[in-house]
C-alpha positions as CSV (number, residue, x, y, z in Angstrom):
1,X,-67.8,-17.6,10.9
2,X,-64.7,-15.4,11.2
3,X,-66.4,-13.5,14.0
4,X,-67.0,-16.7,15.9
5,X,-63.4,-17.7,15.6
6,X,-62.3,-14.3,17.1
7,X,-64.8,-14.7,20.0
8,X,-63.6,-18.2,20.8
9,X,-60.0,-17.1,20.7
10,X,-60.6,-14.2,23.0
11,X,-62.5,-16.4,25.5
12,X,-59.6,-18.9,25.5
13,X,-57.1,-16.1,26.1
14,X,-59.2,-14.8,29.0
15,X,-59.5,-18.2,30.6
16,X,-55.8,-19.1,30.3
17,X,-54.2,-15.7,31.0
18,X,-50.8,-17.0,32.1
19,X,-50.4,-19.4,29.2
20,X,-51.7,-16.8,26.7
21,X,-49.2,-14.2,28.1
22,X,-46.3,-16.6,27.5
23,X,-47.4,-17.3,24.0
24,X,-47.9,-13.6,23.1
25,X,-44.5,-12.7,24.6
26,X,-42.8,-15.6,22.8
27,X,-44.4,-14.5,19.5
28,X,-43.3,-10.9,20.1
29,X,-39.8,-12.0,20.8
30,X,-39.7,-14.2,17.7
31,X,-41.0,-11.4,15.5
32,X,-38.4,-9.0,17.0
33,X,-35.6,-11.4,16.4
34,X,-36.7,-12.0,12.8
35,X,-36.7,-8.2,12.2
36,X,-33.3,-7.8,13.8
37,X,-31.9,-10.6,11.6
38,X,-33.4,-9.1,8.5
39,X,-31.9,-5.7,9.4
40,X,-28.5,-7.2,10.0
41,X,-28.6,-9.1,6.7
42,X,-29.7,-6.0,4.8
43,X,-26.8,-4.0,6.4
44,X,-24.3,-6.7,5.5
45,X,-25.5,-6.8,1.9
46,X,-25.4,-3.0,1.6
47,X,-21.6,-2.8,1.9
48,X,-20.1,-0.5,-0.8
49,X,-23.3,-0.6,-2.8
50,X,-23.9,3.1,-2.4
51,X,-21.1,4.1,-4.7
52,X,-22.4,5.4,-8.0
53,X,-20.5,2.9,-10.3
54,X,-20.1,0.1,-7.7
55,X,-20.9,-2.6,-10.2
56,X,-18.0,-1.5,-12.5
57,X,-15.4,-1.1,-9.7
58,X,-13.0,-3.9,-9.1
59,X,-10.1,-4.3,-6.6
60,X,-6.9,-5.7,-8.1
61,X,-5.6,-8.2,-5.5
62,X,-3.9,-11.6,-5.6
63,X,-5.1,-15.0,-4.4
64,X,-3.3,-14.4,-1.1
65,X,-3.0,-10.6,-0.6
66,X,-5.3,-7.7,-0.8
67,X,-2.6,-5.3,-2.0
68,X,-0.4,-5.1,-5.1
69,X,2.8,-3.2,-6.1
70,X,2.3,0.6,-6.7
71,X,3.6,0.6,-10.3
72,X,1.0,-2.0,-11.4
73,X,-2.0,0.2,-11.8
74,X,-0.4,2.9,-14.0
75,X,1.2,0.2,-16.2
76,X,-2.1,-1.6,-16.8
77,X,-4.1,1.5,-17.3
78,X,-1.7,2.8,-19.9
79,X,-1.9,-0.3,-22.0
80,X,-5.3,-2.0,-21.4
81,X,-8.0,0.2,-23.0
82,X,-10.7,-1.5,-21.0
83,X,-9.4,0.2,-17.8
84,X,-11.1,3.6,-17.8
85,X,-9.2,4.8,-14.7
86,X,-7.6,3.6,-11.6
87,X,-7.2,4.6,-7.9
88,X,-4.7,3.5,-5.3
89,X,-4.6,3.8,-1.5
90,X,-1.2,3.0,-0.1
91,X,-0.9,1.1,3.1
92,X,-0.4,3.5,6.0
93,X,2.6,5.2,7.5
94,X,2.3,5.9,11.3
95,X,3.8,9.4,11.9
96,X,3.3,11.6,14.9
97,X,0.4,13.8,14.0
98,X,0.3,17.2,15.7
99,X,-2.6,19.7,15.3
100,X,-4.9,21.7,17.5
101,X,-2.7,21.2,20.5
102,X,-2.8,17.4,20.3
103,X,-0.1,14.9,19.4
104,X,-0.8,11.3,18.6
105,X,0.6,8.6,16.3
106,X,-2.0,8.0,13.6
107,X,-2.2,5.8,10.4
108,X,-1.9,8.0,7.3
109,X,-2.6,6.7,3.8
110,X,-1.4,8.2,0.5
111,X,-4.1,8.1,-2.2
112,X,-4.6,9.1,-5.8
113,X,-7.0,12.0,-6.3
114,X,-9.1,9.7,-8.4
115,X,-10.2,7.9,-5.3
116,X,-13.0,10.5,-5.0
117,X,-14.2,9.5,-8.5
118,X,-14.5,5.9,-7.4
119,X,-16.0,6.2,-4.0
120,X,-19.1,8.4,-3.1
121,X,-18.0,10.0,0.1
122,X,-20.3,12.5,1.6
123,X,-18.4,15.9,1.9
124,X,-19.0,17.5,5.3
125,X,-16.6,20.4,4.8
126,X,-14.4,21.7,2.0
127,X,-14.3,20.6,-1.7
128,X,-13.1,17.4,-3.2
129,X,-12.8,18.7,-6.8
130,X,-9.1,19.7,-6.3
131,X,-8.5,17.4,-3.3
132,X,-5.2,15.6,-3.1
133,X,-3.9,17.2,-6.3
134,X,-1.1,19.2,-4.7
135,X,1.7,18.0,-2.5
136,X,1.3,18.3,1.3
137,X,-2.5,18.3,1.2
138,X,-4.9,16.1,3.2
139,X,-8.5,15.0,3.4
140,X,-9.6,13.7,6.8
141,X,-12.7,11.8,8.1
142,X,-15.4,13.2,10.4
143,X,-14.0,11.0,13.2
144,X,-10.6,12.6,12.9
145,X,-12.0,16.1,12.6
146,X,-14.0,15.6,15.8
147,X,-11.1,14.0,17.6
148,X,-8.7,16.9,16.9
149,X,-10.9,19.9,16.3
150,X,-14.2,19.3,18.0
151,X,-16.9,21.4,16.4
152,X,-14.4,23.8,14.7
153,X,-13.8,23.8,11.0
154,X,-10.6,22.0,10.1
155,X,-10.4,23.1,6.5
156,X,-7.4,25.2,5.9
157,X,-5.8,24.1,9.2
158,X,-2.3,22.7,9.2
159,X,-1.3,19.2,10.4
160,X,2.3,18.5,11.3
161,X,3.9,15.1,10.3
162,X,6.6,14.1,12.9
163,X,7.0,17.8,13.8
164,X,8.9,18.3,10.6
165,X,6.5,18.6,7.6
166,X,3.2,20.5,7.3
167,X,0.0,19.4,5.5
168,X,-3.0,21.5,4.8
169,X,-6.5,20.0,5.3
170,X,-8.6,20.5,2.2
171,X,-11.8,18.6,3.1
172,X,-13.7,16.5,5.7
173,X,-15.6,13.5,4.5
174,X,-17.9,11.0,6.1
175,X,-16.6,7.4,5.9
176,X,-19.7,5.2,6.1
177,X,-19.7,2.2,8.4
178,X,-20.9,-0.1,5.6
179,X,-17.7,0.0,3.5
180,X,-14.6,-2.2,3.4
181,X,-12.5,1.0,3.4
182,X,-10.8,2.1,6.6
183,X,-8.7,5.2,7.1
184,X,-8.7,8.5,8.9
185,X,-6.1,10.6,7.0
186,X,-5.6,10.6,3.3
187,X,-2.7,12.6,1.8
188,X,-1.7,13.2,-1.8
189,X,0.5,10.8,-3.8
190,X,2.2,13.8,-5.2
191,X,3.7,14.3,-1.7
192,X,5.2,10.8,-1.9
193,X,6.5,11.4,-5.4
194,X,8.0,14.9,-5.0
195,X,8.7,15.8,-1.3
196,X,12.2,15.5,0.1
197,X,10.8,13.8,3.1
198,X,10.2,10.7,1.0
199,X,13.2,11.0,-1.3
200,X,14.1,7.4,-0.5
201,X,10.8,6.1,-1.9
202,X,10.9,5.4,-5.6
203,X,7.2,4.9,-6.5
204,X,8.0,3.7,-10.0
205,X,10.4,1.0,-8.7
206,X,8.6,-2.4,-8.3
207,X,11.2,-3.6,-5.7
208,X,12.0,-0.6,-3.6
209,X,8.4,0.5,-3.0
210,X,7.4,-3.0,-1.9
211,X,5.4,-5.8,-3.5
212,X,2.2,-5.6,-1.4
213,X,1.8,-1.9,-0.5
214,X,-1.2,-0.6,-2.5
215,X,-4.9,-1.2,-2.5
216,X,-5.6,-0.9,-6.2
217,X,-9.0,-0.2,-7.8
218,X,-9.9,-0.1,-11.5
219,X,-13.0,1.0,-13.3
220,X,-14.0,-1.5,-16.1
221,X,-17.0,-1.8,-18.5
222,X,-20.2,-3.4,-17.4
223,X,-20.3,-7.2,-17.6
224,X,-16.5,-7.3,-18.0
225,X,-15.0,-10.8,-18.3
226,X,-12.8,-10.7,-15.1
227,X,-11.6,-14.3,-15.7
228,X,-9.3,-13.2,-18.5
229,X,-7.7,-10.3,-16.6
230,X,-4.9,-12.2,-14.9
231,X,-3.3,-13.6,-18.1
232,X,-3.6,-10.2,-19.8
233,X,-1.9,-8.5,-16.9
234,X,0.9,-11.0,-16.5
235,X,1.6,-11.1,-20.3
236,X,1.7,-7.3,-20.3
237,X,4.2,-7.2,-17.5
238,X,6.4,-9.7,-19.3
239,X,6.2,-7.8,-22.6
240,X,7.0,-4.4,-21.1
241,X,9.2,-5.2,-18.1
242,X,10.7,-8.7,-19.0
243,X,10.2,-12.2,-17.8
244,X,12.3,-11.7,-14.7
245,X,9.9,-9.1,-13.3
246,X,6.9,-11.2,-14.3
247,X,8.3,-14.1,-12.3
248,X,9.1,-11.8,-9.4
249,X,5.6,-10.4,-9.4
250,X,4.1,-13.9,-9.4
251,X,6.4,-15.0,-6.6
252,X,6.3,-11.9,-4.3
253,X,3.0,-10.2,-5.0
254,X,0.9,-13.0,-6.6
255,X,-0.8,-12.9,-9.9
256,X,-3.3,-10.0,-10.1
257,X,-6.9,-11.0,-9.9
258,X,-10.1,-8.9,-10.0
259,X,-12.5,-8.7,-7.0
260,X,-15.9,-7.1,-7.6
261,X,-16.2,-4.2,-5.1
262,X,-19.5,-5.6,-3.8
263,X,-17.9,-9.0,-3.0
264,X,-15.1,-7.8,-0.8
265,X,-16.9,-7.4,2.5
266,X,-18.5,-10.9,2.6
267,X,-16.2,-12.9,0.4
268,X,-12.6,-11.6,0.8
269,X,-10.4,-12.6,3.7
270,X,-6.9,-12.0,2.3
271,X,-3.7,-11.0,4.0
272,X,-3.6,-7.2,4.5
273,X,-7.3,-6.4,4.3
274,X,-8.1,-2.8,5.4
275,X,-10.2,-4.2,8.2
276,X,-11.7,-7.5,9.2
277,X,-14.5,-8.5,6.8
278,X,-17.6,-10.6,7.5
279,X,-17.9,-14.2,6.3
280,X,-21.0,-15.2,4.4
281,X,-20.5,-18.8,5.4
282,X,-20.9,-18.1,9.1
């Protein structure tokens, strides 16, 4: 029976070659489109899922802004035992970067060394174990390494900031495309805290360092109840820093809320995102 169906089908195809060709081409295009859509959806859903502890990583944002004040994370981590550790990436400065005979204005972000405990970056050159511990050290991405050094090894090379301050490159990392993170140069927070070039920045002062300057990430237990985090954080700020600062944080930065790492790319469209995210509703 099945053989007869096949024979009849082939005969019909042979008799109506033009019509058959159109159907076959249409079917092929339809299948190809379905495959492309599935690959795109798979790619979008893969954002930040490659990090080892992705399901336990949260970004501390506010209902309006993606960033929070710099002193917030150390304060919370010191008094909320559920926070295992934290990492911050400061919004970029835009100095004149000079190295390998090239001079360009580039965005440079300060970061805690713990950022490499949170995010599973592939190390292309160098070593991340001591990265961003000392002042005036840098980690750069493959894109920046190729832009300035070509095929040469950048590790150990010196980068000049505004032709005034030198930074040593410690490692080169690959920043995947499927991440909400976006940077080219990371330098150590210890530089911001100890170098004379940033003497006017008080990283422990809530007001002077800005209300929305730091992308802040915390590592929490599995199945953590994120809904209760905001009240805990605000009550702690009032207890330790006073009601005036609590009110200022709420007014200027917004109440801190937790965003699961895996939700940022498709569900977060706050002011100050590192880059434009996709929209799951589109």
